[in-house]
C-alpha positions in Angstrom: -31.5 11.8 6.5 -31.6 8.0 6.9 -32.1 8.3 2.8 -29.8 10.3 2.0 -27.0 8.2 3.7 -29.1 4.8 2.7 -28.0 6.6 -1.3 -24.4 7.7 -0.4 -23.8 4.1 0.2 -25.7 2.4 -2.2 -24.3 4.8 -4.8 -20.4 4.4 -2.9 -21.4 0.5 -3.3 -22.5 0.7 -7.0 -19.8 3.0 -8.2 -17.1 0.4 -6.2 -18.6 -2.9 -8.3 -17.9 -0.8 -11.4 -14.6 -0.3 -10.8 -13.4 -3.0 -9.4 -15.2 -4.8 -12.2 -13.0 -3.1 -14.5 -9.6 -3.8 -12.6 -10.8 -7.4 -12.8 -10.9 -7.3 -16.5 -8.2 -6.2 -17.2 -6.4 -8.6 -14.9 -5.1 -6.3 -11.9 -7.6 -8.2 -9.8 -8.2 -11.8 -8.8 -11.4 -12.9 -8.3 -10.9 -12.3 -4.5 -9.5 -8.7 -5.1 -11.9 -7.6 -6.6 -14.3 -8.6 -4.1 -11.9 -7.0 -1.2 -12.2 -4.1 -3.7 -15.5 -3.6 -3.6 -15.8 -3.4 0.3 -12.7 -1.1 0.8 -14.1 1.3 -2.1 -17.6 1.0 -0.7 -16.0 1.8 2.9 -13.9 5.2 1.5 -16.7 6.5 -0.4 -19.6 5.7 1.7 -17.5 7.4 4.5 -15.1 9.9 2.9 -16.9 10.6 -0.1 -15.4 12.1 -3.3 -12.5 13.2 -1.5 -11.8 10.0 -0.1 -12.2 8.3 -3.3 -9.8 9.8 -5.1 -7.5 9.6 -3.1 -8.1 5.7 -3.0 -8.3 5.9 -7.2 -5.2 7.8 -7.3 -3.2 5.0 -4.9 -4.9 2.0 -7.3 -4.3 3.1 -10.8 -1.7 4.7 -10.2 0.1 1.6 -8.5 -1.6 -0.6 -11.5 0.1 0.8 -13.7 3.3 0.9 -12.2 2.8 -2.9 -11.5 1.6 -3.5 -15.4 4.7 -1.6 -17.1 7.4 -4.2 -18.2 10.0 -5.0 -16.2 13.6 -5.8 -17.5 13.7 -7.8 -14.1 11.4 -10.1 -14.6 12.6 -13.6 -14.5 14.8 -12.6 -11.6 12.4 -11.2 -9.2 9.7 -13.5 -10.2 11.9 -16.1 -7.9 11.3 -13.3 -4.9 8.0 -12.2 -4.9 5.5 -14.8 -3.4 2.8 -13.1 -6.0 2.2 -11.6 -9.5 0.9 -8.5 -10.5 -2.5 -9.5 -10.1 -3.2 -8.4 -6.9 -5.7 -11.0 -4.6 -8.2 -10.4 -1.8 -5.1 -10.3 1.1 -3.0 -7.7 -0.7 -5.8 -5.2 -1.5 -6.9 -5.9 2.5 -3.6 -5.4 3.7 -3.3 -2.1 1.6 -6.7 -0.2 1.7 -8.1 -2.2 4.4 -6.9 0.0 7.4 -7.8 3.5 5.1 -11.4 1.9 4.6 -11.8 1.1 8.5 -10.5 4.8 8.8 -12.6 6.4 6.2 -16.0 4.3 6.8 -15.9 3.3 10.1 -14.4 6.6 12.4 -14.4 9.4 10.4 -18.6 9.9 9.9 -18.4 9.8 13.9 -15.1 11.1 14.3 -17.2 14.9 14.8 -14.2 17.3 15.9 -11.4 15.3 15.5 -12.3 14.9 11.9 -9.1 16.5 10.9 -6.9 14.3 12.5 -9.1 11.1 11.1 -8.6 12.6 7.3 -4.8 12.9 8.1 -4.3 9.3 9.4 -6.8 8.0 6.5 -3.9 9.7 3.7 -1.0 9.0 5.9 -2.2 5.2 5.2 -2.8 5.9 1.9 0.5 7.7 1.3 2.5 5.0 2.9 1.1 1.9 0.2 1.7 4.9 -2.1 5.1 5.6 -1.1 6.0 1.2 -0.6 4.3 0.5 -3.7 6.3 3.1 -6.0 9.7 2.3 -3.8 8.8 -0.9 -4.8 8.3 -1.0 -8.5 10.2 2.0 -9.6 13.5 0.3 -7.4 13.8 -3.0 -9.0 13.2 -1.5 -12.7 16.2 1.6 -11.8 17.5 0.8 -8.9 21.4 -0.1 -9.5 23.1 -1.7 -6.5 20.5 -2.6 -3.8 21.3 -2.8 -0.2 20.1 -4.2 3.1 18.5 -1.1 5.0 19.9 -2.6 8.2 23.0 -3.6 7.3 24.3 -2.2 4.1 25.6 -5.3 2.9 24.6 -5.6 -1.4 21.6 -7.5 -1.8 19.8 -8.6 -5.0 16.7 -7.1 -6.8 13.6 -8.0 -5.1 14.9 -8.8 -2.1 13.0 -8.0 0.9 14.3 -5.2 3.1 16.6 -3.9 0.3 16.7 -0.6 -1.1 18.3 1.7 -3.8 18.6 5.7 -4.2 16.0 5.2 -7.1 13.6 3.3 -4.6 13.8 5.9 -1.8 13.5 9.0 -4.4 10.7 7.0 -5.4 9.3 6.6 -2.2 9.2 9.9 -1.3 7.4 11.0 -4.7 4.6 8.5 -4.3 4.4 10.0 -0.7 4.3 13.3 -2.2 2.0 12.8 -4.4 -0.7 11.8 -2.2 -0.1 14.5 -0.1 -0.5 16.9 -2.5 -3.5 15.4 -3.6 -4.9 15.1 -0.3 -4.3 19.0 0.3 -6.6 19.8 -3.3 -9.1 17.3 -2.3 -9.4 17.5 1.5 -13.1 17.7 2.8 -13.7 21.4 2.9 -12.3 22.3 0.1 -8.5 22.9 1.5 -6.1 21.5 3.9 -3.1 23.4 5.1 0.0 23.1 3.3 2.0 22.3 6.3 -0.7 19.3 6.8 0.2 17.8 3.6 4.2 18.3 3.9 3.8 16.2 6.9 1.3 13.5 5.2 4.3 13.0 2.9 6.8 12.6 5.2 4.6 10.2 7.5 4.1 8.1 4.0 7.4 8.5 3.4 8.3 6.6 6.8 5.5 4.2 6.7 7.6 2.8 3.9 10.9 3.0 5.6 9.3 0.8 8.1 8.6 -1.6 5.7 11.7 -1.8 4.4 13.0 -2.4 8.1 10.3 -5.2 9.0 10.9 -6.7 5.3 14.8 -7.1 6.1 14.4 -8.2 9.8 11.1 -9.9 10.7 9.6 -10.9 7.2 9.5 -14.8 6.9 12.3 -15.7 4.2 12.1 -19.3 2.4 14.7 -21.1 1.5 13.8 -23.1 -1.8 15.2 -26.8 -0.9 15.2 -27.8 -4.7 17.0 -24.8 -6.6 18.3 -23.1 -2.8 17.1 -20.1 -4.1 15.6 -17.5 -1.0 12.1 -16.4 -1.7 9.0 -15.5 -0.4 7.2 -18.4 -1.6 5.7 -21.0 0.4 5.2 -23.9 0.4 6.3 -24.2 -3.2 8.6 -22.5 -5.4 7.8 -21.2 -8.7 11.0 -24.0 -9.9 8.4 -26.4 -8.2 10.6 -27.4 -5.2 9.6 -27.0 -1.5 10.5 -23.9 0.5 11.4 -23.8 3.8 11.5 -21.1 6.3 15.1 -19.4 6.2 14.8 -16.5 8.1 12.2 -13.8 9.8 9.1 -15.2 11.7 6.6 -17.6 9.9 3.5 -15.2 10.7 5.0 -11.9 8.8 4.0 -12.6 5.7 4.3 -9.5 2.9 1.1 -8.8 3.6 1.4 -8.1 7.2 4.0 -5.9 6.7 1.9 -3.9 4.0 -0.2 -3.5 6.7 2.1 -2.6 9.5 3.7 -0.2 6.5 0.0 1.9 6.6 -0.4 1.9 10.2 2.5 3.9 10.8 1.8 6.3 7.8 -1.9 6.3 9.1 -0.1 6.9 13.3 2.4 9.6 12.0 0.3 11.8 9.7 -2.7 11.5 13.0 -0.4 12.5 15.2 0.7 15.3 13.9 -2.1 16.4 12.7 -3.3 16.2 15.9 -0.9 18.5 17.2 -1.0 20.8 14.8 -4.4 21.3 15.7 
């Protein structure tokens, strides 16, 4: 039994290493991002097997393809986002860290609560996918962005800004993971209602991301060009930045982790209610 478990985890490490190196070669991940992806991938495959790995890959591949797509507003949004399209270690852990913990550390010992933990795992990835799809598609195709808190007009790429296209993409991104979780859940099936609730939980997690982005996430003003940005301590123009709103400790990565936490908590709670 021990040899079987060891073989599974060694296989998980090997496959995660291959996928992460391929993503690094494709410039989807930084060196730190690749290292973090190996950790996340190993924990997910080792704890949740192929079903868990399928959900993780669905999130990573779909979000990476959207990020790599041509952005007609790239010059405009590059002034705002703190990082580029190549994900670093903090971004990988912010989006996949909770799912890795649920799959690799909790699911193997969950026993009779495995359905709840699986739902929480799926909910975390659904929220991360919903947020990524909303950001990428909303920036590309959204019209007249408004702040989610006040509905005041906002520039494309502003933290906490939403568009109709972005909200639709958020629901689609969460639904993509929800439907896939129905197909690959341990045991070969999962209740259709649970897949729908996972979709709802993921969408609400993405909304929580927008709310935190509009309220608590740190926003900085460049002292040289005057633009509001997430970049600190220097803006891409070379000027120094100073805090203009939110809390300095609440970075985009903190908000993303909170997004997956909301998705996981809601999906797990709903699964427990169904059980």
